[in-house]
N, CA, C and O of each residue as an XYZ file, in Angstrom:
844
protein
N      90.888    109.944     97.239
C      91.774    109.263     96.357
C      93.000    108.622     97.089
O      93.533    109.097     98.092
N      93.362    107.498     96.455
C      94.337    106.605     97.187
C      95.610    107.361     97.167
O      95.853    108.277     96.382
N      96.418    106.908     98.097
C      97.807    107.486     98.263
C      98.732    107.152     97.136
O      98.366    106.476     96.175
N      99.991    107.660     97.276
C     100.880    107.318     96.152
C     102.335    107.235     96.603
O     102.583    107.754     97.692
N     103.249    106.712     95.992
C     104.609    106.432     96.399
C     105.211    107.732     96.816
O     105.862    107.744     97.861
N     105.086    108.699     96.203
C     105.746    109.999     96.412
C     105.581    110.509     97.978
O     106.446    111.190     98.529
N     104.479    110.132     98.557
C     104.228    110.527     99.753
C     104.772    109.656    100.880
O     104.883    110.071    102.034
N     105.134    108.330    100.455
C     105.648    107.297    101.208
C     104.741    107.020    102.471
O     105.189    106.631    103.550
N     103.480    107.254    102.218
C     102.339    106.994    103.211
C     101.166    106.387    102.517
O     100.169    107.081    102.315
N     101.214    105.136    102.135
C     100.084    104.455    101.497
C      98.844    104.545    102.347
O      98.863    104.582    103.577
N      97.821    104.577    101.635
C      96.409    104.514    102.322
C      96.050    102.938    102.271
O      96.008    102.315    101.211
N      95.831    102.447    103.361
C      95.558    100.931    103.431
C      94.150    100.864    104.243
O      93.980    101.436    105.320
N      93.220    100.128    103.612
C      92.005     99.910    104.146
C      91.948     98.697    105.192
O      92.744     97.768    105.050
N      91.167     98.691    106.075
C      90.771     97.492    106.895
C      89.377     97.223    106.596
O      88.541     98.121    106.702
N      89.064     96.028    106.224
C      87.520     95.647    106.082
C      86.874     95.595    107.403
O      87.174     94.746    108.243
N      85.962     96.529    107.587
C      85.369     96.703    108.963
C      84.118     96.121    109.088
O      83.228     96.820    109.574
N      83.843     94.888    108.722
C      82.583     94.197    108.855
C      82.567     93.249    110.037
O      81.503     92.881    110.534
N      83.698     92.871    110.467
C      83.895     91.789    111.558
C      85.340     91.754    112.024
O      86.230     92.175    111.285
N      85.575     91.306    113.125
C      87.008     91.161    113.630
C      87.510     92.412    114.211
O      86.819     93.431    114.215
N      88.667     92.364    114.692
C      89.445     93.441    115.370
C      89.961     94.517    114.380
O      91.167     94.764    114.407
N      89.307     95.062    113.667
C      89.814     95.899    112.611
C      90.500     97.101    113.136
O      91.387     97.663    112.495
N      90.042     97.550    114.452
C      90.781     98.791    115.158
C      92.200     98.454    115.471
O      93.073     99.320    115.417
N      92.466     97.146    115.817
C      93.960     96.749    116.264
C      94.794     96.696    114.911
O      95.981     97.023    114.879
N      94.067     96.247    113.761
C      94.891     96.366    112.449
C      95.085     97.746    112.081
O      96.111     98.047    111.471
N      94.195     98.654    112.386
C      94.436    100.077    112.014
C      95.568    100.676    112.804
O      96.378    101.423    112.254
N      95.649    100.344    114.178
C      96.765    100.833    114.863
C      98.153    100.261    114.477
O      99.166    100.948    114.615
N      98.189     99.047    114.012
C      99.425     98.361    113.527
C      99.842     99.086    112.285
O     101.007     99.450    112.128
N      98.876     99.304    111.380
C      99.339     99.847    110.163
C      99.874    101.305    110.392
O     100.842    101.764    109.785
N      99.239    101.893    111.208
C      99.604    103.432    111.500
C     101.143    103.360    112.135
O     101.950    104.251    111.869
N     101.466    102.324    112.928
C     102.739    102.209    113.454
C     103.649    101.791    112.389
O     104.841    102.070    112.520
N     103.250    101.163    111.356
C     104.026    100.707    110.142
C     104.309    101.963    109.207
O     105.204    101.892    108.364
N     103.586    103.046    109.352
C     103.908    104.193    108.431
C     102.831    104.345    107.299
O     103.018    104.967    106.253
N     101.681    103.692    107.651
C     100.668    103.797    106.524
C      99.384    104.683    107.270
O      99.228    104.816    108.483
N      98.581    105.204    106.258
C      97.368    105.816    106.724
C      96.304    104.782    106.641
O      96.120    104.187    105.579
N      95.594    104.534    107.697
C      94.608    103.362    107.674
C      93.203    103.908    107.821
O      92.914    104.775    108.645
N      92.305    103.329    106.937
C      90.923    103.698    107.112
C      90.010    102.458    107.035
O      90.275    101.477    106.340
N      88.864    102.589    107.840
C      87.946    101.416    107.634
C      87.219    101.449    106.242
O      86.977    102.492    105.633
N      86.897    100.182    105.808
C      86.372     99.998    104.544
C      85.040     99.170    104.744
O      85.103     98.068    105.288
N      83.923     99.650    104.343
C      82.582     98.901    104.633
C      81.831     98.765    103.331
O      80.978     97.884    103.216
N      82.113     99.611    102.328
C      81.436     99.602    101.073
C      82.302     99.339     99.770
O      83.511     99.565     99.824
N      81.766     98.903     98.683
C      82.516     98.781     97.480
C      83.091    100.159     97.080
O      84.224    100.228     96.602
N      82.331    101.250     97.268
C      82.867    102.528     96.862
C      84.165    102.988     97.532
O      84.988    103.699     96.955
N      84.299    102.533     98.805
C      85.384    102.928     99.565
C      86.641    102.159     99.121
O      87.735    102.592     99.483
N      86.569    101.103     98.400
C      87.748    100.385     97.773
C      88.584    101.374     96.812
O      89.785    101.216     96.594
N      87.825    102.385     96.277
C      88.578    103.322     95.489
C      89.496    104.192     96.131
O      90.393    104.796     95.544
N      89.259    104.247     97.337
C      90.106    105.193     98.197
C      91.412    104.616     98.721
O      92.186    105.402     99.268
N      91.760    103.281     98.614
C      92.853    102.719     99.203
C      93.795    102.024     98.262
O      93.375    101.541     97.211
N      94.997    101.964     98.595
C      96.019    101.279     97.806
C      96.263     99.762     98.200
O      96.913     99.027     97.457
N      95.757     99.352     99.311
C      95.713     97.929     99.652
C      94.724     97.710    100.889
O      94.314     98.628    101.599
N      94.433     96.486    101.026
C      93.352     96.109    101.994
C      93.651     95.023    102.951
O      94.216     94.020    102.516
N      93.349     95.099    104.162
C      93.392     93.974    105.061
C      92.083     93.325    105.205
O      91.077     94.011    105.386
N      92.029     91.930    105.129
C      90.799     91.157    105.470
C      91.006     90.544    106.773
O      91.703     89.532    106.856
N      90.455     91.072    107.811
C      90.879     90.668    109.187
C      90.124     89.325    109.532
O      89.337     88.757    108.774
N      90.486     88.910    110.790
C      89.970     87.604    111.258
C      88.541     87.741    111.728
O      88.002     88.848    111.727
N      87.914     86.663    112.127
C      86.468     86.733    112.501
C      85.920     85.335    112.325
O      86.563     84.427    112.853
N      84.815     85.034    111.651
C      84.361     83.792    111.486
C      83.931     83.804    109.901
O      83.091     84.582    109.449
N      84.607     82.863    109.158
C      84.651     83.068    107.618
C      83.134     82.792    107.026
O      82.719     83.521    106.125
N      82.450     81.901    107.464
C      81.033     81.844    106.951
C      80.194     83.014    107.222
O      79.365     83.335    106.370
N      80.316     83.742    108.384
C      79.659     84.871    108.689
C      80.173     85.903    107.735
O      79.365     86.564    107.082
N      81.376     86.074    107.618
C      82.072     87.147    106.705
C      81.492     87.006    105.345
O      81.188     88.023    104.722
N      81.306     85.773    104.813
C      80.832     85.577    103.506
C      79.386     86.045    103.390
O      78.975     86.570    102.355
N      78.595     85.844    104.493
C      77.259     86.290    104.427
C      77.253     87.788    104.471
O      76.386     88.387    103.834
N      78.191     88.473    105.202
C      78.230     90.044    105.264
C      78.727     90.532    103.867
O      78.223     91.524    103.340
N      79.630     89.884    103.337
C      80.186     90.344    102.094
C      79.053     90.187    100.978
O      79.086     90.952    100.014
N      78.107     89.273    101.073
C      77.125     89.116    100.145
C      76.042     90.054    100.422
O      75.385     90.522     99.492
N      75.816     90.354    101.622
C      74.808     91.404    102.091
C      75.171     92.837    101.563
O      74.339     93.598    101.070
N      76.525     93.127    101.721
C      77.068     94.417    101.374
C      77.380     94.399     99.866
O      77.911     95.390     99.365
N      77.097     93.399     99.170
C      77.557     93.373     97.601
C      79.056     93.678     97.467
O      79.484     94.474     96.632
N      79.843     92.994     98.345
C      81.256     93.284     98.263
C      82.023     92.175     97.752
O      83.210     92.357     97.483
N      81.444     90.956     97.574
C      82.376     89.832     97.057
C      83.086     90.133     95.741
O      84.313     90.084     95.653
N      82.273     90.449     94.706
C      83.005     90.647     93.434
C      83.818     91.869     93.396
O      84.894     91.815     92.800
N      83.442     92.979     93.961
C      84.380     94.106     94.028
C      85.644     93.776     94.637
O      86.690     94.208     94.152
N      85.627     92.948     95.799
C      86.925     92.500     96.404
C      87.706     91.708     95.443
O      88.919     91.889     95.336
N      87.084     90.855     94.750
C      87.818     89.958     93.768
C      88.443     90.940     92.614
O      89.558     90.736     92.134
N      87.698     91.900     92.271
C      88.267     92.750     91.173
C      89.458     93.662     91.864
O      90.474     93.961     91.236
N      89.243     94.036     93.104
C      90.311     94.791     93.714
C      91.579     93.932     93.831
O      92.678     94.356     93.473
N      91.397     92.788     94.312
C      92.519     91.867     94.464
C      93.395     91.644     93.078
O      94.603     91.406     93.071
N      92.577     91.764     91.936
C      93.317     91.529     90.700
C      94.265     92.661     90.435
O      95.096     92.536     89.535
N      94.203     93.721     91.130
C      95.030     95.054     90.780
C      95.816     95.441     91.957
O      96.914     95.960     91.757
N      95.380     95.248     93.224
C      95.976     95.763     94.341
C      96.111     94.699     95.582
O      95.402     93.696     95.652
N      97.018     95.009     96.465
C      97.408     93.987     97.509
C      96.407     93.747     98.438
O      95.686     94.668     98.824
N      96.278     92.554     98.859
C      95.253     92.106     99.957
C      96.096     91.306    100.893
O      97.017     90.585    100.510
N      95.698     91.484    102.281
C      96.356     90.767    103.343
C      95.207     90.132    104.039
O      94.331     90.847    104.525
N      95.155     88.893    104.118
C      94.126     88.126    104.779
C      94.717     87.405    106.061
O      95.643     86.600    105.957
N      94.203     87.696    107.135
C      94.454     87.146    108.570
C      93.496     86.261    108.920
O      92.312     86.587    108.825
N      93.879     84.987    109.387
C      92.850     83.990    109.920
C      91.725     83.732    109.001
O      91.900     83.007    108.022
N      90.543     84.295    109.259
C      89.441     84.113    108.449
C      89.673     84.811    107.009
O      89.156     84.381    105.978
N      90.488     85.904    107.069
C      90.755     86.536    105.828
C      91.619     85.733    105.042
O      91.545     85.870    103.821
N      92.463     84.881    105.540
C      93.223     83.903    104.803
C      92.441     82.839    104.130
O      92.763     82.331    103.055
N      91.371     82.527    104.845
C      90.462     81.515    104.334
C      89.781     82.060    102.996
O      89.648     81.381    101.978
N      89.387     83.327    103.140
C      88.705     84.032    101.971
C      89.625     84.167    100.803
O      89.143     84.173     99.670
N      90.905     84.277    100.991
C      91.822     84.418     99.846
C      92.061     83.168     99.194
O      92.303     83.138     97.987
N      92.007     82.034     99.963
C      92.453     80.594     99.306
C      91.791     80.219     98.219
O      90.625     80.588     98.080
N      92.381     79.470     97.315
C      91.775     78.824     96.170
C      90.976     77.698     96.552
O      90.044     77.373     95.816
N      91.215     77.052     97.614
C      90.418     75.902     98.107
C      90.348     75.886     99.582
O      91.340     75.998    100.302
N      88.861     75.710    100.098
C      88.681     75.661    101.435
C      88.138     74.286    101.875
O      87.316     73.753    101.129
N      88.494     73.682    102.957
C      88.034     72.401    103.373
C      87.540     72.452    104.758
O      87.934     73.378    105.468
N      86.688     71.533    105.255
C      86.267     71.351    106.656
C      85.324     72.370    107.026
O      85.605     73.080    107.991
N      84.237     72.550    106.397
C      83.758     72.127    105.102
C      84.214     72.967    103.945
O      84.742     74.063    104.136
N      84.011     72.454    102.714
C      84.359     73.402    101.526
C      83.368     74.690    101.696
O      82.360     74.593    102.396
N      83.692     75.847    101.049
C      82.941     77.040    100.945
C      83.549     78.043     99.987
O      84.760     78.019     99.767
N      82.764     78.905     99.423
C      83.260     79.803     98.357
C      84.393     80.602     99.003
O      84.471     80.718    100.226
N      85.259     81.143     98.165
C      86.357     81.904     98.438
C      86.720     82.882     97.348
O      86.247     82.664     96.232
N      87.501     83.936     97.528
C      87.934     84.755     96.426
C      88.970     84.228     95.577
O      89.235     84.858     94.553
N      89.611     83.146     95.850
C      90.458     82.313     95.144
C      91.643     83.182     94.411
O      91.911     83.104     93.212
N      92.284     84.007     95.347
C      93.345     84.895     94.808
C      94.722     84.353     95.305
O      95.762     84.859     94.881
N      94.733     83.370     96.161
C      96.072     82.793     96.552
C      95.906     81.209     96.240
O      94.853     80.610     96.459
N      96.954     80.661     95.758
C      97.001     79.184     95.294
C      97.443     78.433     96.625
O      98.582     77.993     96.779
N      96.470     78.335     97.532
C      96.616     77.587     98.772
C      95.388     76.757     99.091
O      94.301     77.174     98.692
N      95.457     75.588     99.793
C      94.381     74.983    100.283
C      94.382     75.127    101.826
O      95.352     74.823    102.520
N      93.196     75.622    102.313
C      93.207     75.937    103.817
C      92.009     75.100    104.314
O      90.908     74.972    103.777
N      92.503     74.520    105.542
C      91.366     73.728    106.342
C      90.929     74.551    107.587
O      91.720     74.926    108.452
N      89.679     74.781    107.594
C      89.068     75.627    108.553
C      89.315     74.990    110.039
O      89.349     73.773    110.221
N      89.465     75.856    110.970
C      89.596     75.329    112.373
C      90.576     74.253    112.504
O      90.370     73.334    113.296
N      91.682     74.306    111.746
C      92.672     73.243    111.719
C      93.361     72.936    112.968
O      93.767     71.792    113.173
N      93.540     73.968    113.904
C      94.244     73.692    115.132
C      93.227     73.383    116.310
O      93.604     73.241    117.473
N      91.893     73.291    115.903
C      91.057     72.902    116.938
C      90.111     73.952    117.232
O      90.035     74.967    116.539
N      89.356     73.722    118.289
C      88.324     74.705    118.669
C      88.872     75.946    119.563
O      90.075     76.115    119.760
N      87.870     76.788    120.078
C      88.371     77.928    120.736
C      89.272     77.549    121.924
O      90.213     78.277    122.237
N      89.017     76.523    122.525
C      89.812     76.152    123.718
C      91.311     75.767    123.292
O      92.192     75.783    124.150
N      91.559     75.466    122.132
C      92.858     75.064    121.632
C      93.585     76.358    121.113
O      94.703     76.197    120.625
N      93.119     77.475    121.166
C      93.747     78.851    120.825
C      94.976     78.852    121.566
O      95.120     78.200    122.600
N      95.912     79.615    121.025
C      97.331     79.638    121.725
C      98.193     80.826    121.214
O      97.899     81.421    120.178
N      99.190     81.125    121.925
C     100.266     82.113    121.461
C     101.420     81.359    121.395
O     101.708     80.641    122.353
N     102.205     81.410    120.310
C     103.385     80.499    120.103
C     104.330     81.188    119.222
O     103.879     82.002    118.416
N     105.647     80.949    119.283
C     106.664     81.474    118.431
C     106.505     80.861    117.116
O     106.224     79.664    117.063
N     106.665     81.596    115.971
C     106.746     80.997    114.581
C     108.178     81.172    114.036
O     108.887     82.071    114.489
N     108.577     80.425    113.176
C     109.830     80.479    112.543
C     109.770     81.247    111.259
O     108.985     80.890    110.380
N     110.563     82.295    111.101
C     110.564     83.181    110.009
C     111.560     82.690    108.910
O     112.690     82.365    109.275
N     111.208     82.609    107.539
C     112.032     82.072    106.573
C     113.341     82.836    106.502
O     114.371     82.249    106.167
N     113.334     84.207    106.825
C     114.532     84.802    106.746
C     115.351     84.726    107.904
O     116.425     85.326    107.928
N     114.909     83.974    108.977
C     115.680     83.668    110.131
C     114.968     84.405    111.314
O     114.322     85.434    111.116
N     115.112     83.837    112.557
C     114.543     84.180    113.705
C     113.125     83.825    113.850
O     112.612     83.004    113.090
N     112.372     84.486    114.924
C     111.039     84.045    115.341
C     110.211     85.195    115.555
O     110.752     86.267    115.824
N     108.899     85.098    115.464
C     107.964     86.116    115.842
C     106.857     85.494    116.736
O     106.728     84.271    116.785
N     106.076     86.315    117.427
C     104.999     85.861    118.171
C     103.836     85.787    117.285
O     103.689     86.634    116.403
N     102.955     84.783    117.468
C     101.804     84.592    116.756
C     100.711     84.150    117.563
O     100.841     83.200    118.336
N      99.512     84.856    117.414
C      98.301     84.460    118.245
C      97.394     83.732    117.297
O      96.959     84.285    116.287
N      97.098     82.449    117.631
C      96.241     81.555    116.940
C      94.978     81.389    117.700
O      94.987     80.994    118.866
N      93.762     81.720    116.980
C      92.562     81.666    117.525
C      91.556     80.927    116.571
O      91.146     81.465    115.543
N      91.202     79.744    116.938
C      90.407     78.860    116.039
C      91.111     78.833    114.731
O      90.405     78.863    113.723
N      92.394     78.782    114.604
C      93.153     79.105    113.372
C      93.075     77.985    112.292
O      93.059     76.800    112.623
N      93.027     78.381    111.016
C      93.005     77.481    109.938
C      94.420     76.883    109.795
O      95.345     77.408    110.413
N      94.618     75.869    109.053
C      95.925     75.232    108.597
C      96.039     75.362    107.172
O      95.109     75.028    106.438
N      97.168     75.847    106.714
C      97.413     75.851    105.220
C      97.965     74.350    104.921
O      99.075     73.978    105.302
N      97.058     73.532    104.194
C      97.514     72.251    103.845
C      98.366     71.965    102.573
O      99.108     70.996    102.417
N      98.125     73.009    101.659
C      98.964     73.015    100.363
C      99.290     74.400     99.995
O      98.498     75.324    100.181
N     100.491     74.550     99.455
C     100.852     75.801     98.676
C     101.136     75.530     97.289
O     101.842     74.562     97.007
N     100.648     76.302     96.364
C     100.974     76.188     94.959
C     102.519     76.639     94.615
O     103.222     77.214     95.446
N     102.935     76.325     93.359
C     104.196     76.587     93.023
C     104.669     78.085     93.043
O     105.841     78.419     93.211
N     103.588     78.971     92.846
C     103.966     80.461     92.905
C     103.814     80.933     94.169
O     104.000     82.143     94.294
N     103.487     80.225     95.282
C     103.270     80.722     96.684
C     104.553     80.458     97.497
O     105.138     79.376     97.544
N     104.894     81.531     98.096
C     106.154     81.543     98.951
C     105.822     81.456    100.433
O     105.047     82.259    100.953
N     106.431     80.445    101.131
C     106.178     80.403    102.563
C     107.214     81.261    103.325
O     108.429     81.076    103.264
N     106.606     82.211    104.043
C     107.503     83.125    104.875
C     107.665     82.763    106.368
O     108.550     83.266    107.061
N     106.764     81.862    106.832
C     106.917     81.527    108.206
C     106.214     80.220    108.574
O     105.107     80.061    108.060
N     106.640     79.335    109.317
C     105.918     78.040    109.728
C     105.727     77.918    111.215
O     106.395     78.547    112.036
N     104.737     77.037    111.516
C     104.588     76.632    112.956
C     104.253     75.119    112.925
O     103.449     74.653    112.118
N     104.839     74.460    113.742
C     104.606     72.858    113.727
C     104.691     72.385    112.344
O     103.930     71.545    111.865
N     105.730     73.009    111.673
C     106.051     72.268    110.235
C     104.964     72.763    109.159
O     105.067     72.392    107.990
N     103.952     73.582    109.561
C     102.894     73.957    108.562
C     103.165     75.504    108.172
O     103.660     76.271    108.999
N     102.847     75.880    106.992
C     103.028     77.347    106.679
C     102.012     78.068    107.360
O     100.855     77.646    107.386
N     102.368     79.158    107.932
C     101.383     80.037    108.670
C     101.420     81.478    108.168
O     100.597     82.310    108.550
N     102.380     81.746    107.315
C     102.433     83.076    106.603
C     103.100     82.920    105.180
O     104.233     82.474    104.997
N     102.245     83.346    104.218
C     102.622     83.025    102.813
C     102.419     84.236    102.034
O     101.664     85.101    102.479
N     102.998     84.391    100.941
C     102.743     85.397     99.839
C     102.770     84.944     98.459
O     103.562     84.076     98.090
N     101.931     85.501     97.682
C     101.896     85.187     96.215
C     101.726     86.513     95.634
O     100.723     87.182     95.886
N     102.766     86.974     94.777
C     102.662     88.228     94.134
C     102.458     89.319     95.264
O     103.068     89.437     96.327
N     101.454     90.067     94.749
C     101.077     91.335     95.693
C     100.344     90.900     97.013
O     100.130     91.757     97.870
N      99.963     89.634     97.201
C      99.059     89.280     98.307
C      99.869     88.501     99.412
O     100.860     87.810     99.174
N      99.335     88.698    100.599
C      99.941     88.099    101.825
C      98.686     87.422    102.687
O      97.581     87.949    102.824
N      99.049     86.289    103.173
C      98.153     85.659    104.117
C      98.745     85.059    105.294
O      99.809     84.445    105.215
N      98.040     85.219    106.509
C      98.495     84.673    107.843
C      97.459     83.890    108.320
O      96.305     84.267    108.121
N      97.722     82.667    109.031
C      96.700     82.033    109.559
C      96.519     82.394    111.101
O      95.680     81.751    111.732
N      97.214     83.326    111.708
C      97.275     83.913    112.872
C      96.806     85.444    112.935
O      96.415     86.029    111.925
N      96.877     86.074    114.248
C      96.411     87.322    114.195
C      97.507     88.171    114.598
O      97.734     88.366    115.792
N      98.236     88.714    113.636
C      99.407     89.614    113.851
C      99.026     90.939    114.601
O      99.881     91.487    115.297
N      97.941     91.396    114.498
C      97.268     92.553    115.124
C      97.169     92.552    116.615
O      97.007     93.576    117.279
N      97.291     91.183    117.172
C      97.181     90.920    118.556
C      98.542     90.688    119.271
O      98.646     90.681    120.497
N      99.536     90.506    118.445
C     100.911     90.156    118.931
C     101.552     91.277    119.769
O     101.443     92.449    119.411
N     102.161     90.956    120.781
C     103.179     91.667    121.605
C     104.547     91.737    121.183
O     105.372     92.472    121.725
N     104.809     90.923    120.153
C     106.172     90.563    119.800
C     106.656     91.428    118.675
O     107.624     91.008    118.041
N     106.126     92.574    118.336
C     106.658     93.452    117.377
C     105.625     93.746    116.216
O     104.530     93.183    116.227
N     105.945     94.546    115.308
C     105.069     94.903    114.119
C     105.567     94.531    112.766
O     105.212     95.115    111.742
N     106.461     93.467    112.808
C     107.017     93.067    111.581
C     106.085     92.566    110.443
O     106.421     92.730    109.271
N     104.994     91.997    110.754
C     104.160     91.497    109.780
C     103.321     92.599    109.109
O     103.002     92.478    107.926
N     102.973     93.621    109.800
C     102.206     94.722    109.250
C     103.174     95.529    108.403
O     102.808     96.031    107.341
N     104.542     95.668    108.920
C     105.532     96.307    108.324
C     105.743     95.665    106.829
O     105.998     96.361    105.847
N     105.608     94.311    106.797
C     105.901     93.702    105.539
C     104.720     94.040    104.576
O     105.002     94.274    103.402
N     103.517     94.079    104.951
C     102.432     94.208    104.087
C     102.597     95.701    103.654
O     102.528     95.981    102.457
N     102.824     96.704    104.637
C     103.013     98.131    104.138
C     103.999     98.125    103.053
O     103.656     98.665    102.001
N     105.194     97.591    103.136
C     106.286     97.525    102.153
C     105.712     96.926    100.844
O     106.111     97.350     99.760
N     104.911     96.083    100.917
C     104.432     95.425     99.637
C     103.484     96.441     98.997
O     103.444     96.546     97.771
N     102.800     97.113     99.714
C     101.798     98.146     99.148
C     102.597     99.344     98.509
O     102.294     99.843     97.425
N     103.671     99.760     99.315
C     104.369    100.863     98.802
C     105.188    100.332     97.353
O     105.386    101.130     96.437
N     105.569     99.090     97.285
C     106.161     98.627     96.155
C     105.103     98.773     95.029
O     105.391     99.345     93.978
N     103.961     98.286     95.245
C     102.967     98.377     94.169
C     102.636     99.751     93.721
O     102.544    100.033     92.527
N     102.466    100.569     94.638
C     102.204    102.007     94.218
C     103.353    102.641     93.554
O     103.143    103.542     92.742
N     104.622    102.228     93.842
C     105.798    102.853     93.110
C     105.802    102.335     91.753
O     106.299    103.034     90.871
N     105.260    101.084     91.447
C     105.228    100.731     90.056
C     103.931    101.064     89.268
O     103.711    100.607     88.147
N     103.076    101.905     89.946
C     101.939    102.343     89.194
C     102.395    103.373     88.252
O     103.258    104.163     88.636
N     101.868    103.466     86.946
C     102.315    104.503     86.080
C     101.944    105.981     86.611
O     100.947    106.206     87.296
N     102.786    106.862     86.244
C     102.592    108.208     86.657
C     101.208    108.765     86.241
O     100.871    108.663     85.061
N     100.442    109.310     87.088
C      99.063    109.757     86.664
C      98.052    108.623     86.600
O      96.900    108.772     86.194
N      98.617    107.381     87.069
C      97.703    106.175     86.924
C      96.955    105.912     88.096
O      96.432    104.802     88.195
N      96.810    106.782     89.042
C      96.061    106.468     90.334
C      94.642    106.417     89.945
O      94.229    106.917     88.899
N      93.845    105.760     90.866
C      92.494    105.661     90.647
C      91.777    107.076     90.586
O      91.921    107.886     91.502
N      91.046    107.324     89.538
C      90.344    108.589     89.466
C      88.851    108.315     89.304
O      88.132    109.154     88.762
N      88.394    107.213     89.742
C      86.925    106.919     89.832
C      86.227    107.635     90.895
O      86.793    107.908     91.954
N      85.017    107.948     90.647
C      84.337    108.789     91.630
C      84.424    108.124     93.028
O      84.293    106.910     93.189
N      84.644    108.968     93.979
C      84.843    108.545     95.350
C      83.453    108.617     96.194
O      83.434    108.292     97.381
């Protein structure tokens, strides 16, 4: 059963089909959450929020289809927080280019795949945070957010492009915060969003579906 606000330890899943999900798990635990791998639709019942990690977005789409996870993820995102990083951000976007491909369409953004170039163009760079200061970001074949909708808030930029955005309960980053040596502030932010969501859940309203 998913965690609740009274314990102050939300249970957050990491989609464990592709990408460095173990590094996300460690970062979530440093941020005060209990982290578990998620590989099936049934396991979504056990978590208060979910990270969609980086990887290769077309491969991830195939894996989601193979595991019958695409529609369960869309339904999950209609109720609970999702955090997409790199390829995960592509999956959350309402529009994907270079080339176009299906997505969960849970964030009103347009994302260009491999916007910063090929693997050789990967980099570690400081990003500017909207609240002030900088953070370290690891870009690996990173997408670029080309458009943000009116309900989408830009939390950080790099080379004048949004690289960290939020819309309602959801968060997306075009970089890999789990690989950063510059602190845990991005995962801290998502954990706080999940805590806020569980705090507003009606008493007795936790998931009681069969686990």
